[in-house]
VMD Tcl script that draws the C-alpha trace (Angstrom):
set ca {
  {-74.07 -22.89 34.77}
  {-72.51 -21.39 31.63}
  {-70.31 -24.45 31.25}
  {-73.42 -26.65 31.27}
  {-75.04 -24.49 28.58}
  {-71.95 -24.79 26.37}
  {-71.89 -28.56 26.91}
  {-75.58 -28.93 26.04}
  {-75.20 -26.76 22.94}
  {-72.31 -28.97 21.85}
  {-74.67 -31.94 21.90}
  {-77.26 -30.00 19.92}
  {-74.65 -29.22 17.25}
  {-73.64 -32.89 17.14}
  {-77.33 -33.81 16.74}
  {-77.50 -31.37 13.85}
  {-74.58 -33.09 12.15}
  {-76.14 -36.53 12.62}
  {-79.49 -35.29 11.33}
  {-77.80 -33.98 8.20}
  {-76.56 -37.51 7.50}
  {-79.90 -39.20 8.25}
  {-82.05 -36.74 6.26}
  {-85.27 -36.82 8.24}
  {-88.22 -34.76 7.09}
  {-87.76 -31.03 7.79}
  {-91.25 -30.99 9.30}
  {-90.15 -33.40 12.05}
  {-90.44 -31.56 15.42}
  {-86.99 -32.69 16.57}
  {-85.39 -31.53 13.32}
  {-87.17 -28.17 13.62}
  {-85.99 -27.80 17.23}
  {-82.36 -28.57 16.40}
  {-82.36 -26.31 13.33}
  {-83.91 -23.47 15.31}
  {-81.07 -23.68 17.84}
  {-78.17 -24.17 15.43}
  {-78.93 -22.28 12.21}
  {-78.60 -18.75 13.65}
  {-75.03 -19.59 14.69}
  {-74.05 -21.77 11.72}
  {-75.32 -19.40 9.01}
  {-72.71 -16.63 9.62}
  {-69.96 -19.27 9.73}
  {-71.17 -20.71 6.40}
  {-71.05 -17.25 4.83}
  {-67.35 -16.95 5.68}
  {-66.22 -20.50 4.79}
  {-65.72 -21.51 1.16}
  {-68.15 -24.47 1.06}
  {-69.26 -24.16 -2.56}
  {-66.00 -25.30 -4.12}
  {-65.49 -28.26 -1.77}
  {-69.08 -29.38 -1.39}
  {-68.52 -30.09 2.30}
  {-70.01 -28.01 5.10}
  {-67.29 -27.41 7.69}
  {-69.34 -24.90 9.70}
  {-70.35 -27.41 12.43}
  {-66.70 -28.36 12.86}
  {-65.71 -24.71 13.24}
  {-68.51 -24.19 15.75}
  {-67.52 -27.28 17.74}
  {-63.91 -26.08 17.85}
  {-65.08 -22.67 19.07}
  {-67.23 -24.30 21.74}
  {-64.23 -26.37 22.83}
  {-62.13 -23.21 23.21}
  {-64.91 -21.54 25.19}
  {-65.18 -24.61 27.42}
  {-61.44 -24.47 28.17}
  {-61.68 -20.82 29.26}
  {-64.60 -21.56 31.57}
}
mol new
graphics top color blue
foreach p $ca { graphics top sphere $p radius 0.5 }
foreach p [lrange $ca 0 end-1] q [lrange $ca 1 end] { graphics top cylinder $p $q radius 0.2 }
display resetview
């Protein structure tokens, strides 16, 4: 059951990445749903990573790598 939750959350993070490329309206219900699920986890990662100097947000990549490690242990 936990493995399924990690797998589903991986897809939500991937949806977040795709939505950042597409730039839909923030008021879109799907965008709100995805942001509600991902932002509480991505925000602390963003605070640690140096994104300002590079201009690229690597926090989803770090989160996906962490989810991959968790998946291997389950």
